[in-house]
DOVOGU-568336 format. One line per 5 residues: number of its first residue (from 0); their letters; for each residue x, y, z of C-alpha. Coordinates in Angstrom, 1 decimal, m for minus. Example, Ala and Ser with C-alpha at 12.3 -4.5 7.8 and 13.67 -1.06 7.14 Angstrom:
BEGIN
0	AS	12.3:m4.5:7.8  13.7:m1.1:7.1
% end
This chain:
BEGIN
0	MSSSV	45.3:m50.8:9.2  45.2:m47.7:7.2  42.6:m44.9:7.6  41.2:m45.4:4.1  40.5:m49.1:5.1
5	LHSLR	38.7:m48.0:8.2  36.5:m45.6:6.4  35.7:m48.1:3.6  32.3:m49.5:2.9  33.6:m53.0:3.1
10	FKLAL	35.0:m52.5:6.6  31.8:m50.9:7.8  29.8:m53.9:6.6  32.3:m56.4:8.1  32.1:m54.3:11.4
15	TFALF	28.3:m54.5:11.2  28.3:m58.3:10.8  30.8:m58.5:13.8  28.6:m56.4:16.1  25.5:m58.2:15.1
20	GAMIS	27.2:m61.4:15.9  28.7:m60.1:19.1  25.0:m59.0:20.1  23.5:m62.4:19.1  26.2:m64.1:21.2
25	LLLSL	25.7:m62.0:24.1  22.0:m62.5:24.2  22.5:m66.4:23.7  25.2:m66.6:26.3  23.3:m64.6:28.9
30	GLFFT	20.1:m66.6:28.1  22.1:m69.9:28.4  23.8:m68.8:31.6  20.7:m67.7:33.4  18.8:m70.9:32.2
35	AHSLG	21.5:m73.1:33.4  21.8:m71.3:36.7  18.0:m71.4:37.4  18.0:m75.1:36.3  20.9:m75.8:38.9
40	VRLMD	19.0:m73.9:41.7  15.9:m75.8:41.0  17.6:m79.1:40.9  19.4:m78.4:44.3  16.0:m77.4:45.7
45	ETLRA	14.3:m80.5:44.5  17.1:m82.7:45.6  17.1:m81.2:49.0  13.4:m81.7:49.4  13.7:m85.2:48.2
50	EIDDY	16.3:m85.8:50.8  14.0:m84.4:53.5  11.1:m86.4:52.4  13.4:m89.5:52.5  14.8:m88.8:55.9
55	IFRRA	11.3:m88.1:57.3  10.3:m91.5:55.8  13.1:m93.3:57.3  12.6:m91.6:60.7  8.9:m92.8:60.6
60	RNPNS	10.4:m96.6:60.2  13.5:m96.0:62.5  13.3:m92.9:65.0  17.0:m93.3:65.5  17.9:m92.8:61.8
65	LPPAT	20.6:m90.2:61.2  20.2:m87.2:58.6  22.4:m87.6:55.6  26.0:m86.4:55.7  27.8:m86.6:52.4
70	VSIHG	30.2:m84.3:50.7  27.5:m82.4:49.0  24.5:m82.8:51.2  24.3:m82.3:55.0  21.2:m82.6:57.2
75	YLLTP	20.3:m81.6:60.7  17.2:m82.3:62.9  15.8:m79.9:65.5  13.3:m81.6:68.0  11.9:m80.6:71.3
80	RSGNE	13.5:m83.6:72.9  16.9:m83.7:71.5  20.0:m81.3:72.2  20.8:m78.6:69.5  24.5:m78.5:70.1
85	NIPPE	25.5:m80.0:66.7  23.3:m77.4:64.8  25.0:m74.3:63.5  23.6:m71.1:65.3  22.7:m69.5:61.9
90	LRTLP	20.2:m72.3:61.3  18.4:m72.5:64.5  16.1:m69.5:64.1  15.3:m70.0:60.4  11.7:m70.8:59.8
95	AGTYQ	10.5:m73.2:57.1  11.6:m72.2:53.5  14.5:m72.0:51.2  17.6:m70.0:51.9  21.2:m69.3:50.6
100	LTLSG	23.7:m68.8:53.4  27.5:m69.0:53.7  28.7:m71.1:56.8  32.3:m71.2:57.7  33.3:m69.7:54.3
105	TPYRI	31.3:m72.3:52.3  28.2:m71.3:50.4  25.1:m73.6:51.0  21.7:m73.9:49.5  19.5:m74.6:52.5
110	VVADK	15.8:m76.0:52.7  13.9:m75.9:55.9  10.9:m78.0:56.6  8.5:m78.8:59.5  7.0:m82.0:60.3
115	DDDRY	4.9:m82.4:63.5  7.0:m80.8:66.1  10.3:m81.5:64.4  12.2:m79.2:62.0  14.5:m80.6:59.4
120	FMLFN	17.4:m78.7:57.8  18.8:m79.9:54.6  22.2:m78.2:53.2  23.6:m78.5:49.7  27.3:m77.5:49.3
125	ENRQN	27.4:m75.0:46.3  31.1:m75.1:45.8  31.0:m77.8:43.0  28.0:m76.3:41.4  29.7:m72.7:41.5
130	HREET	32.8:m74.3:39.9  30.6:m75.9:37.2  29.0:m72.5:36.4  32.4:m70.8:36.2  33.6:m73.5:33.8
135	FIVYL	30.3:m73.1:31.8  31.0:m69.2:31.6  34.5:m69.7:30.3  32.9:m71.9:27.5  30.2:m69.4:26.8
140	VSGAL	32.8:m66.6:26.5  35.0:m68.8:24.3  32.1:m69.6:22.1  31.0:m65.9:21.9  34.4:m64.8:20.9
145	IMILV	34.6:m67.5:18.2  31.1:m66.3:17.1  32.4:m62.7:16.8  35.4:m63.7:14.8  33.4:m66.0:12.5
150	SAWAG	30.8:m63.2:12.1  33.7:m60.7:11.3  35.2:m63.0:8.7  32.0:m63.8:7.1  31.1:m60.2:7.0
155	WWLAG	34.3:m59.2:5.5  34.0:m62.0:2.8  30.3:m61.1:2.1  31.1:m57.4:2.1  33.9:m58.0:m0.4
160	RVVAP	31.3:m59.8:m2.7  28.8:m56.9:m2.2  31.3:m54.1:m2.6  33.3:m55.5:m5.6  30.8:m54.2:m8.3
165	IEELA	30.8:m50.8:m6.6  34.6:m50.8:m6.7  34.6:m51.8:m10.3  32.1:m49.0:m11.1  34.3:m46.4:m9.3
170	RRVLR	37.3:m47.6:m11.2  35.4:m47.2:m14.5  34.1:m43.7:m13.7  37.6:m42.6:m12.5  39.1:m43.8:m15.7
175	ASPEQ	36.3:m42.6:m17.9  36.8:m39.6:m20.2  34.1:m37.4:m21.8  35.7:m38.1:m25.1  35.3:m41.9:m24.8
180	DASNV	32.1:m43.9:m25.3  30.1:m43.4:m22.2  28.3:m46.8:m22.6  31.4:m48.6:m21.6  30.9:m47.5:m17.8
185	AAGFQ	27.7:m49.4:m17.7  28.6:m52.6:m19.6  28.6:m55.9:m17.9  26.5:m54.8:m14.8  23.4:m56.6:m13.9
190	NDEIG	19.9:m55.1:m13.7  20.1:m54.1:m10.1  20.7:m51.1:m8.0  24.4:m51.0:m9.0  23.6:m51.4:m12.7
195	QLAQV	21.0:m48.6:m12.4  23.7:m46.3:m10.7  26.0:m47.3:m13.4  23.4:m46.3:m16.1  23.0:m42.9:m14.3
200	FSSYL	26.9:m42.3:m14.5  26.8:m43.4:m18.1  23.9:m40.9:m18.9  25.8:m38.2:m16.9  29.0:m38.8:m18.9
205	GRMRA	27.0:m38.6:m22.2  25.5:m35.3:m21.3  28.9:m34.0:m20.1  30.4:m35.0:m23.5  27.5:m33.2:m25.5
210	FIERE	28.1:m30.2:m23.2  32.0:m30.1:m23.9  31.2:m30.5:m27.6  28.8:m27.4:m27.4  31.4:m25.3:m25.4
215	RNFTS	34.0:m26.2:m28.1  32.0:m25.2:m30.8  31.0:m22.0:m29.1  34.7:m21.1:m28.4  35.5:m21.7:m32.1
220	DVSHE	32.7:m19.6:m33.1  33.6:m16.8:m30.7  37.3:m17.0:m31.8  36.1:m16.4:m35.5  33.3:m13.9:m34.8
225	LRTPL	35.1:m11.6:m32.2  38.6:m11.5:m33.5  37.7:m10.4:m36.9  35.7:m7.2:m36.0  38.1:m6.4:m33.3
230	AIVQG	41.0:m6.5:m35.7  39.0:m4.3:m38.1  38.3:m1.8:m35.3  41.9:m1.7:m34.3  43.1:m1.1:m38.0
235	VVELM	40.6:1.8:m38.4  41.9:3.3:m35.1  45.5:3.0:m36.2  44.6:4.8:m39.4  42.9:7.6:m37.3
240	EDERQ	45.8:8.0:m35.2  48.1:8.5:m38.2  45.9:11.5:m39.3  47.6:14.6:m38.4  44.6:16.8:m38.6
245	ETGKR	42.8:15.5:m35.7  42.7:17.9:m32.6  44.1:17.0:m29.3  40.7:15.9:m27.7  39.9:13.8:m30.7
250	QERIA	43.4:12.1:m30.4  42.8:11.4:m26.8  39.5:9.8:m27.5  40.9:7.7:m30.3  43.7:6.7:m28.0
255	RISRA	41.1:5.4:m25.5  39.2:3.5:m28.1  42.5:1.9:m29.1  43.3:0.9:m25.6  39.8:m0.3:m25.0
260	NREMS	40.1:m2.3:m28.2  43.4:m3.9:m27.3  42.2:m4.8:m23.7  39.1:m6.3:m25.3  41.3:m8.3:m27.8
265	DLTNA	43.6:m9.5:m24.9  40.6:m10.4:m22.7  38.9:m12.4:m25.4  42.2:m14.3:m26.2  42.6:m15.0:m22.5
270	LLLMA	39.1:m16.3:m22.1  39.5:m18.4:m25.2  42.8:m19.9:m24.0  41.2:m20.5:m20.6  38.1:m22.3:m22.0
275	RENTD	40.3:m25.0:m23.6  40.0:m28.3:m21.8  43.3:m29.6:m23.1  46.2:m27.5:m21.6  48.6:m29.2:m24.2
280	EMVAQ	47.1:m26.8:m26.8  48.4:m23.8:m25.1  51.7:m22.6:m26.5  54.5:m21.9:m24.0  56.2:m18.8:m24.8
285	VCDVC	59.2:m17.4:m23.1  58.0:m14.0:m21.5  60.2:m11.5:m20.1  58.5:m10.3:m16.9  60.1:m6.9:m16.9
290	EIVGV	59.0:m6.2:m20.5  55.5:m7.3:m19.8  55.5:m5.1:m16.7  56.6:m2.0:m18.8  53.9:m2.6:m21.5
295	AIEMN	51.3:m3.0:m18.8  52.3:0.3:m17.1  52.1:2.2:m20.5  48.7:0.6:m21.3  47.3:1.7:m17.9
300	RHLLS	49.3:5.0:m17.3  46.3:7.1:m18.1  44.7:5.7:m14.9  47.5:7.1:m12.7  46.6:10.2:m10.9
305	EQTAL	48.9:13.2:m11.0  49.2:13.1:m7.2  50.5:9.5:m7.3  54.2:8.5:m7.5  55.3:5.5:m9.4
310	DIVCR	58.2:3.5:m8.2  59.6:0.7:m10.4  62.4:m1.7:m9.3  63.7:m4.6:m11.4  66.1:m6.5:m9.2
315	AQPHI	66.1:m9.4:m11.6  65.0:m10.2:m15.1  63.1:m13.3:m14.9  61.7:m15.3:m17.9  58.5:m17.3:m17.6
320	GAERT	57.4:m20.1:m19.8  53.6:m19.4:m20.3  51.2:m17.8:m22.8  52.3:m14.2:m23.1  48.6:m13.1:m23.3
325	LLGIV	47.6:m14.8:m20.0  50.8:m13.5:m18.2  50.0:m10.0:m19.5  46.5:m10.3:m18.2  47.6:m11.1:m14.7
330	VANLI	50.2:m8.3:m14.6  47.8:m5.8:m16.2  45.1:m6.5:m13.8  47.4:m6.1:m10.7  48.8:m2.9:m12.1
335	RNAFT	45.4:m1.5:m13.1  43.9:m2.1:m9.8  46.8:m0.3:m8.1  46.5:2.7:m10.5  42.7:2.9:m10.1
340	HTPSG	42.6:2.7:m6.3  45.5:5.0:m5.4  44.3:8.6:m5.9  47.2:9.9:m4.2  50.4:8.3:m2.7
345	TVSIT	52.8:5.8:m4.2  52.6:2.7:m6.2  55.6:0.4:m6.1  56.2:m2.3:m8.6  59.1:m4.7:m7.8
350	VDENE	60.3:m7.5:m10.0  62.5:m10.1:m8.3  63.9:m13.4:m9.4  60.7:m15.4:m9.0  58.0:m13.0:m8.1
355	LIVSD	56.3:m9.7:m8.9  55.1:m7.4:m6.1  52.6:m4.6:m6.7  51.9:m2.5:m3.7  50.2:0.9:m3.3
360	TGTGI	49.1:3.3:m0.4  45.7:3.7:m1.8  42.1:2.9:m0.5  42.7:m0.6:0.5  40.1:m3.5:0.8
365	RGDEM	37.8:m3.9:3.7  38.3:m6.8:6.0  35.1:m8.5:5.4  35.8:m8.4:1.5  39.3:m10.1:1.6
370	GKVFQ	37.9:m13.5:1.5  35.8:m12.8:m1.6  38.0:m10.8:m4.0  38.8:m13.8:m6.1  35.2:m14.8:m6.6
375	QHFKG	33.8:m14.3:m10.0  31.6:m11.2:m10.3  32.4:m10.1:m6.8  32.7:m6.4:m6.5  33.8:m4.5:m3.4
380	AASTG	32.1:m1.4:m2.2  34.7:1.0:m3.7  35.1:m1.0:m7.1  33.9:0.3:m10.3  34.8:m2.8:m12.5
385	SGIGL	32.8:m5.8:m13.3  34.2:m8.3:m10.9  36.0:m10.4:m13.4  39.6:m9.2:m13.2  40.9:m11.0:m9.9
390	SLVKR	38.9:m14.0:m10.5  40.5:m14.4:m14.0  43.8:m13.8:m12.4  43.3:m16.6:m9.9  42.2:m19.0:m12.6
395	ICDRY	45.3:m18.3:m14.7  47.6:m18.6:m11.6  45.9:m21.9:m10.7  46.5:m23.2:m14.3  50.2:m22.4:m14.1
400	GWEII	50.8:m23.4:m10.4  51.6:m19.6:m9.7  50.8:m18.3:m6.2  48.8:m15.0:m5.8  49.1:m13.5:m2.2
405	LGSTE	46.9:m10.5:m1.5  47.3:m8.4:1.6  45.4:m5.1:2.4  44.4:m2.7:5.1  41.4:m0.4:4.6
410	GRGTS	42.6:3.1:4.1  46.4:2.3:4.0  46.9:0.4:0.8  47.2:m3.1:m0.8  50.1:m5.4:m1.7
415	ARLVF	49.8:m8.1:m4.4  52.5:m10.7:m4.6  52.7:m13.0:m7.6  55.1:m16.0:m7.0  56.0:m18.0:m10.0
420	SGNSL	56.5:m21.6:m9.8  59.9:m23.3:m10.5  58.8:m25.3:m13.4  57.6:m22.2:m15.3  60.9:m20.3:m14.9
425	TFP	63.2:m20.4:m17.8  66.5:m18.6:m18.6  67.3:m16.3:m21.4
% end
């Protein structure tokens, strides 16, 4: 039996019925056994006392009458005048009462009674009674097992009837899509607890559909409202860069505005692309990783300290099938972090057949912060950013199936390894 069946609600309900049947069977079996046993003991005692009374009555009429001696019942008489040789030694000292003894390997139920100066012993052979009780126990155990099996089968059948609406609801919820009519989820269910649960799911899907619609409207508005002013700012900045009369400082400031504007445009495009629910809308472009690395280096070169050496190695020239903007965001974030957190030392950038490695000898990341670096809005103690970059990198990598591996030692540097999946690799 599979693990999913063992953990299913139907199996648990069937097991509950089986355990309940087993408990009831056990209680009934114990009750029947002890009742039958006590009745057997009581019948033996009553039979023995009746035999003693009958023997006393016969002796009153005929003093030479012998005690009973059958397969089941055997009697003895102890008088002051008669010899006691035929009486077992274990019986001679017993006072009046009821006993249970084993004589010569045979269990007996014994009743001792006194009449005048005589003592009467009446023994009942319990072998047949014990055999009947053992047979009765076999019947009880067989009945209990049958009861357990019947309870388990009935529980499995009833559980199937009970769980069937829940399974149907689960299938509908699994197949449901926010784009579809949410009322279909609750259609056909009765007005019971499961029907109420179906109505809750239907209402939840309806709210989700409205929420997605609002998000799509928002992204559409952002696409229109942000791209246009950013394009205007970029156009003005390019015109200012073309003017020769600007001084060196003003040219540097204009260049910074231009870089910030391009970064804002790229980030806006990336966020808009990531906000799309349907990934089929994304355009798969053939991106040259080495080219994108070069662009990212030039865009962030102003962050590189004069005391920091830059080592670039392109062992291969992989081409990736992805949105160029999203791949550029990932690469630029990794390079920007390395430039920013390496005041002196070396930043190494290596492009291989299916991976990009960016390592530095900078400040590194504290051990207690390593598990949080991909969380949104998390900022390390030495970070001056907004806490969005690496979380956005992780989201983009998850979307394309890429793997981002980060290793760092505080005070010794950080290494970021971006591994591209096989289905995103293309050939030029």
